[in-house]
N, CA, C and O atoms as a DFTB+ gen file, in Angstrom:
340 C
 N C O
     1  1     -38.246     -72.285      34.208
     2  2     -38.884     -70.952      34.603
     3  2     -38.305     -69.941      34.517
     4  3     -37.418     -69.770      35.353
     5  1     -38.540     -68.856      33.500
     6  2     -38.408     -67.171      33.758
     7  2     -38.694     -66.850      35.328
     8  3     -39.673     -67.163      36.004
     9  1     -37.732     -66.254      35.626
    10  2     -37.851     -65.260      37.228
    11  2     -38.088     -64.206      36.935
    12  3     -37.484     -63.683      35.999
    13  1     -39.419     -63.287      37.911
    14  2     -39.864     -62.475      37.661
    15  2     -39.745     -61.646      38.801
    16  3     -40.295     -62.011      39.840
    17  1     -39.194     -60.725      38.767
    18  2     -38.328     -59.773      39.774
    19  2     -39.371     -58.709      39.774
    20  3     -39.643     -58.154      38.710
    21  1     -40.257     -58.226      41.388
    22  2     -41.226     -57.096      41.318
    23  2     -40.083     -56.358      42.161
    24  3     -39.091     -56.817      42.726
    25  1     -40.624     -54.912      42.034
    26  2     -39.949     -53.972      42.678
    27  2     -41.369     -52.417      43.461
    28  3     -42.408     -51.869      43.092
    29  1     -40.625     -52.391      44.392
    30  2     -41.787     -51.081      44.913
    31  2     -43.004     -51.417      45.599
    32  3     -43.064     -52.046      46.655
    33  1     -43.693     -51.092      45.128
    34  2     -45.265     -51.219      45.621
    35  2     -45.937     -52.562      45.058
    36  3     -46.844     -53.087      45.702
    37  1     -45.429     -53.181      43.703
    38  2     -45.571     -54.264      43.229
    39  2     -45.205     -55.478      43.962
    40  3     -45.796     -56.543      43.779
    41  1     -44.206     -55.329      44.814
    42  2     -43.865     -56.981      45.806
    43  2     -45.223     -56.827      46.871
    44  3     -45.894     -57.829      47.117
    45  1     -45.544     -55.591      47.433
    46  2     -46.679     -55.973      48.466
    47  2     -47.625     -56.217      47.995
    48  3     -48.318     -56.813      48.819
    49  1     -48.063     -56.115      47.180
    50  2     -49.223     -56.465      46.344
    51  2     -49.293     -57.951      46.066
    52  3     -50.352     -58.572      46.156
    53  1     -48.236     -58.461      45.753
    54  2     -48.344     -59.688      44.814
    55  2     -47.741     -60.492      46.487
    56  3     -47.987     -61.601      46.961
    57  1     -47.161     -59.709      46.841
    58  2     -46.461     -60.644      48.330
    59  2     -45.209     -61.524      48.288
    60  3     -44.987     -62.543      48.943
    61  1     -44.380     -60.872      47.312
    62  2     -43.461     -61.482      47.028
    63  2     -42.626     -60.846      46.195
    64  3     -43.056     -60.286      45.186
    65  1     -40.924     -60.862      46.622
    66  2     -40.078     -60.073      45.525
    67  2     -39.433     -60.979      44.332
    68  3     -38.587     -60.586      43.529
    69  1     -39.978     -62.194      44.388
    70  2     -39.425     -62.895      42.842
    71  2     -40.363     -63.986      42.994
    72  3     -40.687     -64.536      44.047
    73  1     -40.763     -64.237      41.819
    74  2     -41.959     -65.611      41.305
    75  2     -41.230     -66.142      39.953
    76  3     -40.863     -65.480      38.983
    77  1     -41.109     -67.862      40.240
    78  2     -40.901     -68.070      38.942
    79  2     -42.494     -68.317      38.017
    80  3     -43.617     -68.513      38.481
    81  1     -42.131     -68.234      36.842
    82  2     -43.790     -67.990      36.225
    83  2     -43.364     -68.961      34.966
    84  3     -42.263     -68.839      34.430
    85  1     -44.159     -69.762      34.617
    86  2     -44.327     -70.557      33.151
    87  2     -44.353     -69.569      31.854
    88  3     -44.988     -68.520      31.962
    89  1     -43.817     -69.807      30.875
    90  2     -44.215     -68.925      29.872
    91  2     -42.929     -68.850      28.628
    92  3     -41.729     -68.723      28.871
    93  1     -43.450     -68.946      27.507
    94  2     -42.049     -69.083      26.632
    95  2     -42.271     -67.550      26.271
    96  3     -41.213     -67.347      25.675
    97  1     -42.880     -66.464      26.242
    98  2     -42.574     -65.274      26.176
    99  2     -43.165     -64.302      27.385
   100  3     -43.823     -64.513      28.404
   101  1     -42.597     -63.136      26.753
   102  2     -43.176     -62.087      28.221
   103  2     -44.548     -62.149      28.155
   104  3     -44.995     -62.531      29.237
   105  1     -45.796     -61.836      26.965
   106  2     -46.721     -61.900      27.282
   107  2     -47.137     -62.956      28.036
   108  3     -48.144     -62.612      28.656
   109  1     -46.707     -64.534      28.364
   110  2     -47.537     -65.412      28.894
   111  2     -46.904     -65.520      30.380
   112  3     -47.447     -66.127      31.303
   113  1     -46.002     -65.019      30.442
   114  2     -45.273     -64.987      31.913
   115  2     -46.308     -63.943      32.447
   116  3     -47.131     -64.177      33.332
   117  1     -46.162     -62.850      31.838
   118  2     -47.022     -61.531      32.419
   119  2     -48.730     -62.125      32.710
   120  3     -49.429     -61.893      33.697
   121  1     -48.978     -62.720      31.824
   122  2     -50.180     -63.278      32.018
   123  2     -50.454     -64.247      32.915
   124  3     -51.497     -64.129      33.558
   125  1     -49.841     -65.067      33.083
   126  2     -49.861     -65.859      34.021
   127  2     -49.557     -65.111      35.887
   128  3     -50.185     -65.485      36.877
   129  1     -48.697     -64.272      35.883
   130  2     -48.219     -63.236      37.202
   131  2     -49.590     -62.721      37.606
   132  3     -49.884     -62.852      38.794
   133  1     -50.929     -61.858      36.363
   134  2     -51.614     -61.299      36.559
   135  2     -53.103     -62.134      36.981
   136  3     -54.049     -61.537      37.494
   137  1     -53.119     -63.692      36.650
   138  2     -53.996     -64.601      37.298
   139  2     -53.543     -65.390      38.512
   140  3     -54.032     -66.330      39.140
   141  1     -52.573     -64.762      38.606
   142  2     -52.296     -65.229      40.042
   143  2     -52.679     -63.879      41.015
   144  3     -53.233     -64.140      42.083
   145  1     -52.433     -62.574      40.722
   146  2     -52.368     -61.550      41.729
   147  2     -53.317     -60.497      40.795
   148  3     -52.912     -59.576      40.085
   149  1     -54.441     -60.853      40.985
   150  2     -55.170     -59.627      39.767
   151  2     -55.280     -58.141      40.106
   152  3     -56.041     -57.433      39.446
   153  1     -54.522     -57.617      41.149
   154  2     -54.867     -56.268      41.934
   155  2     -53.377     -56.014      40.336
   156  3     -53.538     -55.053      39.585
   157  1     -52.435     -56.747      40.160
   158  2     -51.603     -56.116      39.249
   159  2     -51.695     -55.814      37.917
   160  3     -50.898     -55.117      37.290
   161  1     -52.702     -56.362      37.484
   162  2     -53.386     -56.456      35.649
   163  2     -53.490     -54.788      35.309
   164  3     -53.129     -54.033      34.407
   165  1     -54.121     -54.709      36.441
   166  2     -54.491     -53.078      36.301
   167  2     -53.165     -51.806      36.139
   168  3     -53.083     -50.701      35.604
   169  1     -52.545     -52.415      36.678
   170  2     -51.094     -51.153      37.321
   171  2     -49.955     -52.436      36.124
   172  3     -49.082     -52.291      36.979
   173  1     -49.712     -52.792      35.739
   174  2     -49.078     -53.273      34.850
   175  2     -49.295     -53.252      33.118
   176  3     -48.418     -52.991      32.294
   177  1     -50.639     -53.585      32.857
   178  2     -51.575     -54.165      31.508
   179  2     -52.223     -52.708      31.154
   180  3     -52.801     -51.923      31.906
   181  1     -52.012     -52.636      30.128
   182  2     -52.999     -51.445      29.264
   183  2     -53.352     -52.440      27.977
   184  3     -52.429     -53.146      27.574
   185  1     -54.367     -52.510      27.454
   186  2     -55.108     -52.996      26.720
   187  2     -54.106     -54.745      26.245
   188  3     -54.098     -55.752      26.952
   189  1     -53.577     -54.619      25.243
   190  2     -52.746     -55.404      24.816
   191  2     -51.307     -55.720      24.545
   192  3     -50.643     -56.472      23.833
   193  1     -51.089     -54.492      25.738
   194  2     -49.523     -54.228      25.964
   195  2     -49.477     -54.056      27.670
   196  3     -50.413     -54.129      28.466
   197  1     -47.668     -53.736      27.980
   198  2     -47.819     -53.269      29.069
   199  2     -48.006     -51.634      29.306
   200  3     -47.936     -50.994      28.257
   201  1     -48.205     -50.941      30.371
   202  2     -48.784     -49.617      30.273
   203  2     -46.843     -48.558      30.414
   204  3     -45.678     -48.793      30.735
   205  1     -47.656     -47.482      29.942
   206  2     -46.482     -46.794      29.405
   207  2     -45.604     -46.547      30.549
   208  3     -44.402     -46.416      30.319
   209  1     -45.942     -46.482      31.488
   210  2     -45.148     -45.931      32.698
   211  2     -44.381     -46.701      33.136
   212  3     -43.408     -46.388      33.821
   213  1     -44.721     -47.928      32.783
   214  2     -44.067     -49.664      33.974
   215  2     -42.767     -49.683      33.207
   216  3     -43.069     -49.709      32.014
   217  1     -41.563     -49.682      33.345
   218  2     -40.475     -50.545      32.958
   219  2     -40.432     -51.787      33.295
   220  3     -40.575     -52.346      34.383
   221  1     -40.126     -52.329      31.793
   222  2     -39.997     -53.953      32.428
   223  2     -38.662     -54.507      30.987
   224  3     -38.416     -54.299      29.798
   225  1     -38.242     -55.165      31.976
   226  2     -36.387     -55.586      31.437
   227  2     -36.377     -56.926      31.793
   228  3     -36.754     -57.481      32.825
   229  1     -35.614     -57.595      30.203
   230  2     -35.579     -58.507      30.226
   231  2     -33.847     -59.409      30.669
   232  3     -33.279     -59.744      29.630
   233  1     -33.460     -59.592      31.293
   234  2     -31.817     -59.796      31.523
   235  2     -31.332     -58.498      31.057
   236  3     -30.575     -58.275      30.112
   237  1     -32.000     -57.506      32.035
   238  2     -31.087     -55.845      32.128
   239  2     -31.692     -55.187      30.940
   240  3     -31.371     -53.999      30.981
   241  1     -32.309     -55.398      30.068
   242  2     -32.593     -54.736      28.252
   243  2     -34.163     -54.570      28.362
   244  3     -35.050     -55.401      28.558
   245  1     -34.189     -53.238      28.172
   246  2     -35.862     -53.042      28.090
   247  2     -36.218     -53.540      27.267
   248  3     -35.625     -53.834      26.229
   249  1     -37.699     -53.812      27.703
   250  2     -38.523     -54.424      26.192
   251  2     -40.079     -53.530      26.369
   252  3     -40.484     -53.113      27.455
   253  1     -40.670     -53.390      25.298
   254  2     -41.944     -53.175      25.381
   255  2     -42.528     -54.156      24.651
   256  3     -43.601     -53.732      24.221
   257  1     -42.367     -55.017      24.391
   258  2     -42.939     -55.872      23.469
   259  2     -43.666     -57.238      23.545
   260  3     -42.710     -58.001      23.408
   261  1     -44.769     -58.027      23.678
   262  2     -45.073     -58.410      25.050
   263  2     -45.103     -60.156      23.751
   264  3     -45.764     -61.145      24.070
   265  1     -44.573     -60.121      22.910
   266  2     -44.049     -61.307      22.074
   267  2     -42.526     -61.310      22.166
   268  3     -42.066     -61.681      21.086
   269  1     -41.552     -61.026      23.082
   270  2     -40.491     -61.713      23.135
   271  2     -40.253     -62.845      23.771
   272  3     -40.798     -63.020      24.860
   273  1     -39.532     -63.681      23.313
   274  2     -39.436     -65.397      23.773
   275  2     -38.476     -65.031      24.554
   276  3     -37.545     -64.318      24.180
   277  1     -38.632     -65.550      25.871
   278  2     -37.984     -66.300      26.838
   279  2     -37.367     -67.313      27.197
   280  3     -38.112     -68.290      27.119
   281  1     -36.260     -67.593      27.595
   282  2     -35.891     -68.675      28.323
   283  2     -35.835     -69.189      29.831
   284  3     -36.044     -68.601      30.891
   285  1     -35.532     -70.292      29.585
   286  2     -35.756     -70.936      31.062
   287  2     -35.139     -70.082      31.631
   288  3     -36.009     -69.305      32.024
   289  1     -34.015     -69.647      31.993
   290  2     -32.841     -68.450      32.766
   291  2     -32.920     -66.996      32.577
   292  3     -32.126     -66.167      33.022
   293  1     -33.854     -66.805      31.944
   294  2     -34.040     -65.321      31.911
   295  2     -34.584     -64.877      33.069
   296  3     -35.238     -65.681      33.733
   297  1     -34.377     -63.156      33.656
   298  2     -34.992     -62.516      34.558
   299  2     -35.419     -61.475      33.987
   300  3     -34.868     -60.559      33.376
   301  1     -37.304     -61.910      34.470
   302  2     -37.585     -60.212      34.189
   303  2     -38.300     -59.521      34.978
   304  3     -39.235     -60.049      35.580
   305  1     -37.984     -58.163      35.128
   306  2     -37.981     -57.094      36.569
   307  2     -38.768     -56.173      35.502
   308  3     -38.657     -55.714      34.365
   309  1     -39.645     -56.205      36.629
   310  2     -40.855     -54.992      36.528
   311  2     -41.261     -53.977      37.748
   312  3     -41.871     -54.191      38.795
   313  1     -40.583     -52.584      37.105
   314  2     -40.791     -51.433      38.074
   315  2     -41.705     -50.735      37.807
   316  3     -42.014     -50.632      36.620
   317  1     -42.221     -50.239      38.506
   318  2     -43.497     -49.165      38.919
   319  2     -42.808     -47.865      38.593
   320  3     -41.617     -47.601      38.755
   321  1     -43.743     -47.115      38.116
   322  2     -43.301     -45.467      37.941
   323  2     -42.655     -45.072      39.503
   324  3     -43.214     -45.523      40.503
   325  1     -41.685     -44.376      39.598
   326  2     -41.459     -44.204      40.748
   327  2     -41.210     -42.367      40.868
   328  3     -40.343     -41.787      40.215
   329  1     -42.194     -41.644      41.864
   330  2     -42.634     -40.008      42.397
   331  2     -41.736     -39.999      42.871
   332  3     -41.398     -41.071      43.373
   333  1     -40.791     -38.808      43.016
   334  2     -39.928     -37.981      43.534
   335  2     -40.187     -36.513      43.702
   336  3     -40.629     -35.723      42.868
   337  1     -39.846     -36.314      44.874
   338  2     -39.796     -34.770      44.868
   339  2     -38.927     -33.676      45.436
   340  3     -39.199     -32.495      45.218
């Protein structure tokens, strides 16, 4: 199962830094994640895709399409927007 790593406030919302999620593609994995932790949906997803200010990587490569295929040992990282000053 792909490993999903959450960062910053996403960890707090999900109550975990990492989760193993079933899914053959990124869309399936993210759907499963928001089913387990509904508050994440409004932060991560928008319509049929990922919100523009959210960074999602698969094995360190930035992805924007939900139809990206995933292997059992892939690592999905999700980064919320970070504000600084």
